[in-house]
C-alpha positions in Angstrom: -6.0 -10.1 0.4 -3.8 -13.2 0.8 -3.4 -16.2 3.0 -1.9 -15.6 6.5 1.5 -16.9 5.6 1.9 -14.7 2.5 3.6 -11.3 2.8 1.1 -8.4 2.4 3.4 -6.8 -0.1 2.8 -9.7 -2.6 -0.9 -8.9 -2.7 -0.4 -5.1 -2.7 2.1 -5.3 -5.6 -0.3 -7.4 -7.6 -3.2 -5.0 -7.1 -1.5 -1.7 -7.6 -2.4 -1.4 -11.3 -6.1 -2.2 -10.6 -6.7 0.3 -7.9 -9.6 2.6 -8.6 -9.2 6.4 -8.8 -8.8 7.7 -5.3 -7.5 10.8 -3.6 -6.1 8.9 -0.6 -5.7 5.4 0.8 -5.8 4.3 4.5 -3.7 1.3 5.3 -2.2 -0.3 8.4 1.5 -0.3 9.4 2.2 -3.5 7.3 2.1 -1.3 4.2 4.6 1.3 5.3 7.3 0.4 2.7 8.8 3.3 0.7 8.2 1.5 -2.6 4.5 1.2 -1.9 4.2 4.9 -0.9 6.1 5.9 -4.0 3.8 3.8 -6.2 0.7 5.3 -4.7 2.2 8.8 -5.2 2.8 8.1 -8.9 -0.9 7.2 -9.2 -1.8 10.5 -7.5 -3.0 8.8 -4.3 -2.0 10.3 -0.9 -1.1 7.5 1.5 -2.3 7.7 5.1 -0.2 4.9 6.7 1.0 4.9 10.2 4.8 5.0 10.5 7.2 2.3 11.6 7.4 1.5 15.3 11.1 2.4 15.5 
């Protein structure tokens, strides 16, 4: 989505409004932020994101 030195949240935030209709999204641990899960939930998308290491 973005260059290696750019935080993944920058790209995720920019693309949230253009996500297609979906029932769920599969993402890696780098997208585990609460704001991202909340935004997906508001769109009716269930997130399948592995939890934090700690």
